[in-house]
CHARMM-style PDB file with segment names, atoms N, HN, CA, C and O in Angstrom:
ATOM      1  N   MET     1      11.535 -12.170 -12.258  1.00  0.00      PROA
ATOM      2  CA  MET     1      11.209 -11.029 -11.415  1.00  0.00      PROA
ATOM      3  C   MET     1      11.442 -11.425  -9.958  1.00  0.00      PROA
ATOM      4  O   MET     1      10.888 -12.418  -9.486  1.00  0.00      PROA
ATOM      5  N   ASP     2      12.250 -10.661  -9.258  1.00  0.00      PROA
ATOM      6  HN  ASP     2      12.700  -9.854  -9.642  1.00  0.00      PROA
ATOM      7  CA  ASP     2      12.539 -10.994  -7.873  1.00  0.00      PROA
ATOM      8  C   ASP     2      11.481 -10.389  -6.934  1.00  0.00      PROA
ATOM      9  O   ASP     2      10.588  -9.660  -7.366  1.00  0.00      PROA
ATOM     10  N   ASP     3      11.605 -10.708  -5.662  1.00  0.00      PROA
ATOM     11  HN  ASP     3      12.331 -11.300  -5.311  1.00  0.00      PROA
ATOM     12  CA  ASP     3      10.615 -10.281  -4.675  1.00  0.00      PROA
ATOM     13  C   ASP     3      10.551  -8.765  -4.535  1.00  0.00      PROA
ATOM     14  O   ASP     3       9.476  -8.206  -4.320  1.00  0.00      PROA
ATOM     15  N   ARG     4      11.692  -8.100  -4.657  1.00  0.00      PROA
ATOM     16  HN  ARG     4      12.565  -8.554  -4.832  1.00  0.00      PROA
ATOM     17  CA  ARG     4      11.720  -6.640  -4.518  1.00  0.00      PROA
ATOM     18  C   ARG     4      10.932  -5.967  -5.643  1.00  0.00      PROA
ATOM     19  O   ARG     4      10.232  -4.981  -5.410  1.00  0.00      PROA
ATOM     20  N   GLU     5      11.046  -6.496  -6.851  1.00  0.00      PROA
ATOM     21  HN  GLU     5      11.614  -7.297  -7.040  1.00  0.00      PROA
ATOM     22  CA  GLU     5      10.307  -5.939  -7.986  1.00  0.00      PROA
ATOM     23  C   GLU     5       8.805  -6.157  -7.829  1.00  0.00      PROA
ATOM     24  O   GLU     5       8.003  -5.278  -8.144  1.00  0.00      PROA
ATOM     25  N   LYS     6       8.435  -7.341  -7.338  1.00  0.00      PROA
ATOM     26  HN  LYS     6       9.086  -8.055  -7.082  1.00  0.00      PROA
ATOM     27  CA  LYS     6       7.015  -7.626  -7.099  1.00  0.00      PROA
ATOM     28  C   LYS     6       6.458  -6.693  -6.040  1.00  0.00      PROA
ATOM     29  O   LYS     6       5.351  -6.174  -6.182  1.00  0.00      PROA
ATOM     30  N   LEU     7       7.220  -6.482  -4.983  1.00  0.00      PROA
ATOM     31  HN  LEU     7       8.119  -6.904  -4.868  1.00  0.00      PROA
ATOM     32  CA  LEU     7       6.799  -5.582  -3.912  1.00  0.00      PROA
ATOM     33  C   LEU     7       6.620  -4.160  -4.450  1.00  0.00      PROA
ATOM     34  O   LEU     7       5.656  -3.479  -4.103  1.00  0.00      PROA
ATOM     35  N   GLN     8       7.544  -3.720  -5.291  1.00  0.00      PROA
ATOM     36  HN  GLN     8       8.328  -4.273  -5.573  1.00  0.00      PROA
ATOM     37  CA  GLN     8       7.471  -2.379  -5.873  1.00  0.00      PROA
ATOM     38  C   GLN     8       6.263  -2.235  -6.787  1.00  0.00      PROA
ATOM     39  O   GLN     8       5.611  -1.191  -6.790  1.00  0.00      PROA
ATOM     40  N   LYS     9       5.954  -3.279  -7.571  1.00  0.00      PROA
ATOM     41  HN  LYS     9       6.484  -4.127  -7.569  1.00  0.00      PROA
ATOM     42  CA  LYS     9       4.780  -3.235  -8.457  1.00  0.00      PROA
ATOM     43  C   LYS     9       3.489  -3.112  -7.650  1.00  0.00      PROA
ATOM     44  O   LYS     9       2.596  -2.343  -8.007  1.00  0.00      PROA
ATOM     45  N   LYS    10       3.397  -3.875  -6.560  1.00  0.00      PROA
ATOM     46  HN  LYS    10       4.122  -4.500  -6.270  1.00  0.00      PROA
ATOM     47  CA  LYS    10       2.210  -3.805  -5.708  1.00  0.00      PROA
ATOM     48  C   LYS    10       2.085  -2.425  -5.066  1.00  0.00      PROA
ATOM     49  O   LYS    10       0.992  -1.865  -4.996  1.00  0.00      PROA
ATOM     50  N   ALA    11       3.203  -1.885  -4.602  1.00  0.00      PROA
ATOM     51  HN  ALA    11       4.091  -2.341  -4.660  1.00  0.00      PROA
ATOM     52  CA  ALA    11       3.193  -0.564  -3.985  1.00  0.00      PROA
ATOM     53  C   ALA    11       2.800   0.506  -4.995  1.00  0.00      PROA
ATOM     54  O   ALA    11       2.057   1.430  -4.664  1.00  0.00      PROA
ATOM     55  N   ASP    12       3.291   0.387  -6.219  1.00  0.00      PROA
ATOM     56  HN  ASP    12       3.895  -0.363  -6.489  1.00  0.00      PROA
ATOM     57  CA  ASP    12       2.940   1.349  -7.262  1.00  0.00      PROA
ATOM     58  C   ASP    12       1.456   1.276  -7.613  1.00  0.00      PROA
ATOM     59  O   ASP    12       0.829   2.302  -7.875  1.00  0.00      PROA
ATOM     60  N   PHE    13       0.894   0.072  -7.617  1.00  0.00      PROA
ATOM     61  HN  PHE    13       1.403  -0.762  -7.404  1.00  0.00      PROA
ATOM     62  CA  PHE    13      -0.544  -0.053  -7.867  1.00  0.00      PROA
ATOM     63  C   PHE    13      -1.332   0.636  -6.770  1.00  0.00      PROA
ATOM     64  O   PHE    13      -2.298   1.347  -7.049  1.00  0.00      PROA
ATOM     65  N   CYS    14      -0.931   0.433  -5.532  1.00  0.00      PROA
ATOM     66  HN  CYS    14      -0.147  -0.145  -5.305  1.00  0.00      PROA
ATOM     67  CA  CYS    14      -1.621   1.065  -4.408  1.00  0.00      PROA
ATOM     68  C   CYS    14      -1.520   2.586  -4.521  1.00  0.00      PROA
ATOM     69  O   CYS    14      -2.485   3.300  -4.250  1.00  0.00      PROA
ATOM     70  N   LYS    15      -0.364   3.069  -4.916  1.00  0.00      PROA
ATOM     71  HN  LYS    15       0.420   2.489  -5.136  1.00  0.00      PROA
ATOM     72  CA  LYS    15      -0.129   4.513  -4.999  1.00  0.00      PROA
ATOM     73  C   LYS    15      -0.875   5.167  -6.156  1.00  0.00      PROA
ATOM     74  O   LYS    15      -1.425   6.256  -5.999  1.00  0.00      PROA
ATOM     75  N   ASN    16      -0.899   4.516  -7.312  1.00  0.00      PROA
ATOM     76  HN  ASN    16      -0.452   3.631  -7.440  1.00  0.00      PROA
ATOM     77  CA  ASN    16      -1.435   5.159  -8.516  1.00  0.00      PROA
ATOM     78  C   ASN    16      -2.693   4.526  -9.094  1.00  0.00      PROA
ATOM     79  O   ASN    16      -3.466   5.206  -9.770  1.00  0.00      PROA
ATOM     80  N   GLY    17      -2.916   3.233  -8.842  1.00  0.00      PROA
ATOM     81  HN  GLY    17      -2.288   2.681  -8.293  1.00  0.00      PROA
ATOM     82  CA  GLY    17      -3.992   2.537  -9.529  1.00  0.00      PROA
ATOM     83  C   GLY    17      -5.200   2.158  -8.705  1.00  0.00      PROA
ATOM     84  O   GLY    17      -6.296   1.998  -9.241  1.00  0.00      PROA
ATOM     85  N   CYS    18      -5.010   2.015  -7.415  1.00  0.00      PROA
ATOM     86  HN  CYS    18      -4.119   2.145  -6.980  1.00  0.00      PROA
ATOM     87  CA  CYS    18      -6.125   1.578  -6.560  1.00  0.00      PROA
ATOM     88  C   CYS    18      -7.104   2.736  -6.355  1.00  0.00      PROA
ATOM     89  O   CYS    18      -6.733   3.761  -5.783  1.00  0.00      PROA
ATOM     90  N   PRO    19      -8.342   2.583  -6.811  1.00  0.00      PROA
ATOM     91  CA  PRO    19      -9.289   3.696  -6.684  1.00  0.00      PROA
ATOM     92  C   PRO    19      -9.636   4.023  -5.226  1.00  0.00      PROA
ATOM     93  O   PRO    19      -9.911   5.177  -4.900  1.00  0.00      PROA
ATOM     94  N   VAL    20      -9.625   3.036  -4.372  1.00  0.00      PROA
ATOM     95  HN  VAL    20      -9.402   2.098  -4.637  1.00  0.00      PROA
ATOM     96  CA  VAL    20      -9.961   3.272  -2.963  1.00  0.00      PROA
ATOM     97  C   VAL    20      -8.833   4.020  -2.265  1.00  0.00      PROA
ATOM     98  O   VAL    20      -9.070   5.037  -1.613  1.00  0.00      PROA
ATOM     99  N   CYS    21      -7.623   3.527  -2.396  1.00  0.00      PROA
ATOM    100  HN  CYS    21      -7.430   2.701  -2.925  1.00  0.00      PROA
ATOM    101  CA  CYS    21      -6.484   4.137  -1.702  1.00  0.00      PROA
ATOM    102  C   CYS    21      -6.168   5.531  -2.230  1.00  0.00      PROA
ATOM    103  O   CYS    21      -5.865   6.433  -1.450  1.00  0.00      PROA
ATOM    104  N   THR    22      -6.237   5.714  -3.532  1.00  0.00      PROA
ATOM    105  HN  THR    22      -6.484   4.981  -4.166  1.00  0.00      PROA
ATOM    106  CA  THR    22      -5.900   7.028  -4.087  1.00  0.00      PROA
ATOM    107  C   THR    22      -6.906   8.088  -3.634  1.00  0.00      PROA
ATOM    108  O   THR    22      -6.520   9.216  -3.327  1.00  0.00      PROA
ATOM    109  N   LYS    23      -8.175   7.737  -3.591  1.00  0.00      PROA
ATOM    110  HN  LYS    23      -8.488   6.821  -3.841  1.00  0.00      PROA
ATOM    111  CA  LYS    23      -9.184   8.697  -3.126  1.00  0.00      PROA
ATOM    112  C   LYS    23      -9.059   8.957  -1.634  1.00  0.00      PROA
ATOM    113  O   LYS    23      -9.276  10.079  -1.176  1.00  0.00      PROA
ATOM    114  N   ALA    24      -8.711   7.927  -0.877  1.00  0.00      PROA
ATOM    115  HN  ALA    24      -8.535   7.015  -1.249  1.00  0.00      PROA
ATOM    116  CA  ALA    24      -8.527   8.098   0.565  1.00  0.00      PROA
ATOM    117  C   ALA    24      -7.362   9.036   0.848  1.00  0.00      PROA
ATOM    118  O   ALA    24      -7.456   9.892   1.727  1.00  0.00      PROA
ATOM    119  N   ARG    25      -6.273   8.886   0.118  1.00  0.00      PROA
ATOM    120  HN  ARG    25      -6.196   8.191  -0.597  1.00  0.00      PROA
ATOM    121  CA  ARG    25      -5.126   9.783   0.305  1.00  0.00      PROA
ATOM    122  C   ARG    25      -5.437  11.196  -0.159  1.00  0.00      PROA
ATOM    123  O   ARG    25      -5.004  12.167   0.462  1.00  0.00      PROA
ATOM    124  N   LYS    26      -6.185  11.316  -1.246  1.00  0.00      PROA
ATOM    125  HN  LYS    26      -6.537  10.527  -1.751  1.00  0.00      PROA
ATOM    126  CA  LYS    26      -6.497  12.631  -1.796  1.00  0.00      PROA
ATOM    127  C   LYS    26      -7.377  13.442  -0.844  1.00  0.00      PROA
ATOM    128  O   LYS    26      -7.114  14.618  -0.592  1.00  0.00      PROA
ATOM    129  N   LYS    27      -8.425  12.799  -0.316  1.00  0.00      PROA
ATOM    130  HN  LYS    27      -8.638  11.844  -0.521  1.00  0.00      PROA
ATOM    131  CA  LYS    27      -9.351  13.511   0.559  1.00  0.00      PROA
ATOM    132  C   LYS    27      -8.832  13.634   1.990  1.00  0.00      PROA
ATOM    133  O   LYS    27      -8.986  14.679   2.622  1.00  0.00      PROA
ATOM    134  N   GLY    28      -8.222  12.575   2.494  1.00  0.00      PROA
ATOM    135  HN  GLY    28      -8.097  11.726   1.981  1.00  0.00      PROA
ATOM    136  CA  GLY    28      -7.713  12.596   3.857  1.00  0.00      PROA
ATOM    137  C   GLY    28      -8.778  12.494   4.927  1.00  0.00      PROA
ATOM    138  O   GLY    28      -8.505  12.723   6.105  1.00  0.00      PROA
ATOM    139  N   LYS    29      -9.993  12.150   4.523  1.00  0.00      PROA
ATOM    140  HN  LYS    29     -10.214  11.964   3.566  1.00  0.00      PROA
ATOM    141  CA  LYS    29     -11.095  11.993   5.476  1.00  0.00      PROA
ATOM    142  C   LYS    29     -12.218  11.220   4.795  1.00  0.00      PROA
ATOM    143  O   LYS    29     -12.159  10.946   3.596  1.00  0.00      PROA
ATOM    144  N   GLY    30     -13.224  10.879   5.559  1.00  0.00      PROA
ATOM    145  HN  GLY    30     -13.271  11.102   6.533  1.00  0.00      PROA
ATOM    146  CA  GLY    30     -14.396  10.235   4.997  1.00  0.00      PROA
ATOM    147  C   GLY    30     -14.367   8.715   5.081  1.00  0.00      PROA
ATOM    148  O   GLY    30     -13.488   8.119   5.703  1.00  0.00      PROA
ATOM    149  N   PHE    31     -15.356   8.111   4.436  1.00  0.00      PROA
ATOM    150  HN  PHE    31     -16.070   8.595   3.931  1.00  0.00      PROA
ATOM    151  CA  PHE    31     -15.562   6.668   4.507  1.00  0.00      PROA
ATOM    152  C   PHE    31     -14.381   5.880   3.947  1.00  0.00      PROA
ATOM    153  O   PHE    31     -13.908   4.937   4.582  1.00  0.00      PROA
ATOM    154  N   LEU    32     -13.903   6.259   2.765  1.00  0.00      PROA
ATOM    155  HN  LEU    32     -14.287   7.024   2.249  1.00  0.00      PROA
ATOM    156  CA  LEU    32     -12.802   5.514   2.154  1.00  0.00      PROA
ATOM    157  C   LEU    32     -11.530   5.621   2.985  1.00  0.00      PROA
ATOM    158  O   LEU    32     -10.772   4.656   3.083  1.00  0.00      PROA
ATOM    159  N   PHE    33     -11.292   6.773   3.579  1.00  0.00      PROA
ATOM    160  HN  PHE    33     -11.908   7.557   3.499  1.00  0.00      PROA
ATOM    161  CA  PHE    33     -10.135   6.966   4.444  1.00  0.00      PROA
ATOM    162  C   PHE    33     -10.158   5.962   5.593  1.00  0.00      PROA
ATOM    163  O   PHE    33      -9.147   5.320   5.878  1.00  0.00      PROA
ATOM    164  N   TRP    34     -11.296   5.829   6.245  1.00  0.00      PROA
ATOM    165  HN  TRP    34     -12.117   6.351   6.013  1.00  0.00      PROA
ATOM    166  CA  TRP    34     -11.412   4.894   7.370  1.00  0.00      PROA
ATOM    167  C   TRP    34     -11.393   3.445   6.897  1.00  0.00      PROA
ATOM    168  O   TRP    34     -10.901   2.568   7.607  1.00  0.00      PROA
ATOM    169  N   MET    35     -11.923   3.191   5.707  1.00  0.00      PROA
ATOM    170  HN  MET    35     -12.323   3.904   5.131  1.00  0.00      PROA
ATOM    171  CA  MET    35     -11.894   1.835   5.167  1.00  0.00      PROA
ATOM    172  C   MET    35     -10.456   1.387   4.904  1.00  0.00      PROA
ATOM    173  O   MET    35     -10.094   0.248   5.200  1.00  0.00      PROA
ATOM    174  N   VAL    36      -9.638   2.283   4.349  1.00  0.00      PROA
ATOM    175  HN  VAL    36      -9.932   3.208   4.108  1.00  0.00      PROA
ATOM    176  CA  VAL    36      -8.238   1.944   4.097  1.00  0.00      PROA
ATOM    177  C   VAL    36      -7.496   1.751   5.410  1.00  0.00      PROA
ATOM    178  O   VAL    36      -6.612   0.899   5.506  1.00  0.00      PROA
ATOM    179  N   LYS    37      -7.847   2.533   6.420  1.00  0.00      PROA
ATOM    180  HN  LYS    37      -8.564   3.225   6.343  1.00  0.00      PROA
ATOM    181  CA  LYS    37      -7.211   2.363   7.727  1.00  0.00      PROA
ATOM    182  C   LYS    37      -7.443   0.947   8.264  1.00  0.00      PROA
ATOM    183  O   LYS    37      -6.572   0.372   8.918  1.00  0.00      PROA
ATOM    184  N   LEU    38      -8.607   0.401   7.986  1.00  0.00      PROA
ATOM    185  HN  LEU    38      -9.315   0.867   7.455  1.00  0.00      PROA
ATOM    186  CA  LEU    38      -8.918  -0.954   8.451  1.00  0.00      PROA
ATOM    187  C   LEU    38      -8.359  -2.026   7.520  1.00  0.00      PROA
ATOM    188  O   LEU    38      -7.818  -3.027   7.991  1.00  0.00      PROA
ATOM    189  N   GLU    39      -8.479  -1.835   6.231  1.00  0.00      PROA
ATOM    190  HN  GLU    39      -8.918  -1.022   5.849  1.00  0.00      PROA
ATOM    191  CA  GLU    39      -8.080  -2.880   5.278  1.00  0.00      PROA
ATOM    192  C   GLU    39      -6.580  -2.981   5.078  1.00  0.00      PROA
ATOM    193  O   GLU    39      -6.100  -3.986   4.551  1.00  0.00      PROA
ATOM    194  N   ARG    40      -5.829  -1.971   5.481  1.00  0.00      PROA
ATOM    195  HN  ARG    40      -6.219  -1.156   5.909  1.00  0.00      PROA
ATOM    196  CA  ARG    40      -4.382  -1.976   5.250  1.00  0.00      PROA
ATOM    197  C   ARG    40      -3.677  -3.134   5.944  1.00  0.00      PROA
ATOM    198  O   ARG    40      -2.544  -3.472   5.601  1.00  0.00      PROA
ATOM    199  N   HSD    41      -4.338  -3.734   6.907  1.00  0.00      PROA
ATOM    200  HN  HSD    41      -5.259  -3.460   7.185  1.00  0.00      PROA
ATOM    201  CA  HSD    41      -3.760  -4.872   7.618  1.00  0.00      PROA
ATOM    202  C   HSD    41      -3.911  -6.181   6.844  1.00  0.00      PROA
ATOM    203  O   HSD    41      -3.192  -7.144   7.110  1.00  0.00      PROA
ATOM    204  N   VAL    42      -4.837  -6.220   5.891  1.00  0.00      PROA
ATOM    205  HN  VAL    42      -5.421  -5.437   5.675  1.00  0.00      PROA
ATOM    206  CA  VAL    42      -5.079  -7.455   5.143  1.00  0.00      PROA
ATOM    207  C   VAL    42      -4.778  -7.335   3.649  1.00  0.00      PROA
ATOM    208  O   VAL    42      -4.547  -8.345   2.984  1.00  0.00      PROA
ATOM    209  N   CYS    43      -4.778  -6.131   3.125  1.00  0.00      PROA
ATOM    210  HN  CYS    43      -4.966  -5.311   3.666  1.00  0.00      PROA
ATOM    211  CA  CYS    43      -4.556  -5.925   1.686  1.00  0.00      PROA
ATOM    212  C   CYS    43      -3.068  -6.029   1.358  1.00  0.00      PROA
ATOM    213  O   CYS    43      -2.267  -5.291   1.931  1.00  0.00      PROA
ATOM    214  N   PRO    44      -2.679  -6.925   0.452  1.00  0.00      PROA
ATOM    215  CA  PRO    44      -1.253  -7.057   0.110  1.00  0.00      PROA
ATOM    216  C   PRO    44      -0.692  -5.814  -0.570  1.00  0.00      PROA
ATOM    217  O   PRO    44       0.503  -5.541  -0.454  1.00  0.00      PROA
ATOM    218  N   TYR    45      -1.522  -5.062  -1.270  1.00  0.00      PROA
ATOM    219  HN  TYR    45      -2.492  -5.285  -1.364  1.00  0.00      PROA
ATOM    220  CA  TYR    45      -1.062  -3.845  -1.935  1.00  0.00      PROA
ATOM    221  C   TYR    45      -0.795  -2.733  -0.923  1.00  0.00      PROA
ATOM    222  O   TYR    45       0.193  -2.006  -1.033  1.00  0.00      PROA
ATOM    223  N   CYS    46      -1.670  -2.609   0.049  1.00  0.00      PROA
ATOM    224  HN  CYS    46      -2.472  -3.199   0.138  1.00  0.00      PROA
ATOM    225  CA  CYS    46      -1.463  -1.610   1.112  1.00  0.00      PROA
ATOM    226  C   CYS    46      -0.223  -1.943   1.940  1.00  0.00      PROA
ATOM    227  O   CYS    46       0.549  -1.054   2.301  1.00  0.00      PROA
ATOM    228  N   ARG    47      -0.040  -3.215   2.233  1.00  0.00      PROA
ATOM    229  HN  ARG    47      -0.667  -3.937   1.940  1.00  0.00      PROA
ATOM    230  CA  ARG    47       1.148  -3.610   3.009  1.00  0.00      PROA
ATOM    231  C   ARG    47       2.422  -3.343   2.218  1.00  0.00      PROA
ATOM    232  O   ARG    47       3.425  -2.909   2.786  1.00  0.00      PROA
ATOM    233  N   ALA    48       2.391  -3.599   0.920  1.00  0.00      PROA
ATOM    234  HN  ALA    48       1.577  -3.952   0.459  1.00  0.00      PROA
ATOM    235  CA  ALA    48       3.553  -3.319   0.072  1.00  0.00      PROA
ATOM    236  C   ALA    48       3.835  -1.820   0.036  1.00  0.00      PROA
ATOM    237  O   ALA    48       4.993  -1.406   0.091  1.00  0.00      PROA
ATOM    238  N   TYR    49       2.792  -1.012  -0.055  1.00  0.00      PROA
ATOM    239  HN  TYR    49       1.851  -1.348  -0.100  1.00  0.00      PROA
ATOM    240  CA  TYR    49       2.953   0.450  -0.050  1.00  0.00      PROA
ATOM    241  C   TYR    49       3.650   0.902   1.228  1.00  0.00      PROA
ATOM    242  O   TYR    49       4.548   1.744   1.193  1.00  0.00      PROA
ATOM    243  N   GLU    50       3.236   0.345   2.339  1.00  0.00      PROA
ATOM    244  HN  GLU    50       2.506  -0.339   2.367  1.00  0.00      PROA
ATOM    245  CA  GLU    50       3.822   0.730   3.624  1.00  0.00      PROA
ATOM    246  C   GLU    50       5.284   0.307   3.723  1.00  0.00      PROA
ATOM    247  O   GLU    50       6.100   1.033   4.291  1.00  0.00      PROA
ATOM    248  N   LYS    51       5.622  -0.853   3.180  1.00  0.00      PROA
ATOM    249  HN  LYS    51       4.960  -1.443   2.718  1.00  0.00      PROA
ATOM    250  CA  LYS    51       7.015  -1.314   3.216  1.00  0.00      PROA
ATOM    251  C   LYS    51       7.905  -0.458   2.321  1.00  0.00      PROA
ATOM    252  O   LYS    51       9.017  -0.100   2.707  1.00  0.00      PROA
ATOM    253  N   VAL    52       7.420  -0.132   1.132  1.00  0.00      PROA
ATOM    254  HN  VAL    52       6.517  -0.423   0.817  1.00  0.00      PROA
ATOM    255  CA  VAL    52       8.241   0.600   0.168  1.00  0.00      PROA
ATOM    256  C   VAL    52       8.351   2.083   0.536  1.00  0.00      PROA
ATOM    257  O   VAL    52       9.445   2.646   0.509  1.00  0.00      PROA
ATOM    258  N   TYR    53       7.238   2.709   0.875  1.00  0.00      PROA
ATOM    259  HN  TYR    53       6.349   2.252   0.897  1.00  0.00      PROA
ATOM    260  CA  TYR    53       7.229   4.150   1.102  1.00  0.00      PROA
ATOM    261  C   TYR    53       7.361   4.549   2.570  1.00  0.00      PROA
ATOM    262  O   TYR    53       7.550   5.727   2.876  1.00  0.00      PROA
ATOM    263  N   GLY    54       7.263   3.589   3.470  1.00  0.00      PROA
ATOM    264  HN  GLY    54       7.110   2.632   3.222  1.00  0.00      PROA
ATOM    265  CA  GLY    54       7.487   3.859   4.883  1.00  0.00      PROA
ATOM    266  C   GLY    54       6.407   4.667   5.568  1.00  0.00      PROA
ATOM    267  O   GLY    54       6.657   5.287   6.601  1.00  0.00      PROA
ATOM    268  N   LYS    55       5.215   4.669   5.008  1.00  0.00      PROA
ATOM    269  HN  LYS    55       5.013   4.165   4.168  1.00  0.00      PROA
ATOM    270  CA  LYS    55       4.095   5.360   5.652  1.00  0.00      PROA
ATOM    271  C   LYS    55       2.811   4.596   5.338  1.00  0.00      PROA
ATOM    272  O   LYS    55       2.761   3.843   4.366  1.00  0.00      PROA
ATOM    273  N   PRO    56       1.775   4.785   6.150  1.00  0.00      PROA
ATOM    274  CA  PRO    56       0.525   4.059   5.933  1.00  0.00      PROA
ATOM    275  C   PRO    56      -0.117   4.388   4.583  1.00  0.00      PROA
ATOM    276  O   PRO    56       0.089   5.469   4.031  1.00  0.00      PROA
ATOM    277  N   ALA    57      -0.875   3.464   4.076  1.00  0.00      PROA
ATOM    278  HN  ALA    57      -1.043   2.586   4.525  1.00  0.00      PROA
ATOM    279  CA  ALA    57      -1.481   3.616   2.744  1.00  0.00      PROA
ATOM    280  C   ALA    57      -2.525   4.724   2.686  1.00  0.00      PROA
ATOM    281  O   ALA    57      -2.870   5.174   1.593  1.00  0.00      PROA
ATOM    282  N   TYR    58      -3.030   5.169   3.806  1.00  0.00      PROA
ATOM    283  HN  TYR    58      -2.749   4.803   4.694  1.00  0.00      PROA
ATOM    284  CA  TYR    58      -4.051   6.213   3.787  1.00  0.00      PROA
ATOM    285  C   TYR    58      -3.458   7.622   3.915  1.00  0.00      PROA
ATOM    286  O   TYR    58      -4.201   8.603   3.891  1.00  0.00      PROA
ATOM    287  N   LEU    59      -2.143   7.734   4.048  1.00  0.00      PROA
ATOM    288  HN  LEU    59      -1.539   6.936   4.067  1.00  0.00      PROA
ATOM    289  CA  LEU    59      -1.515   9.064   4.139  1.00  0.00      PROA
ATOM    290  C   LEU    59      -0.818   9.450   2.865  1.00  0.00      PROA
ATOM    291  OT1 LEU    59      -0.243  10.536   2.781  1.00  0.00      PROA
TER     292      LEU     59
END
């Protein structure tokens, strides 16, 4: 598995599997939304989502 596939798997988890990120995107406000705004700088899944999809993990 190359680096691009690993990056895509992490991004897909953030998009579909992460309970925090999916709820933050769905609601667009609230505690989880702000938590993702802060954690996206340290979470490898959020960073992968931003690289693959070209937008922040909370949008």
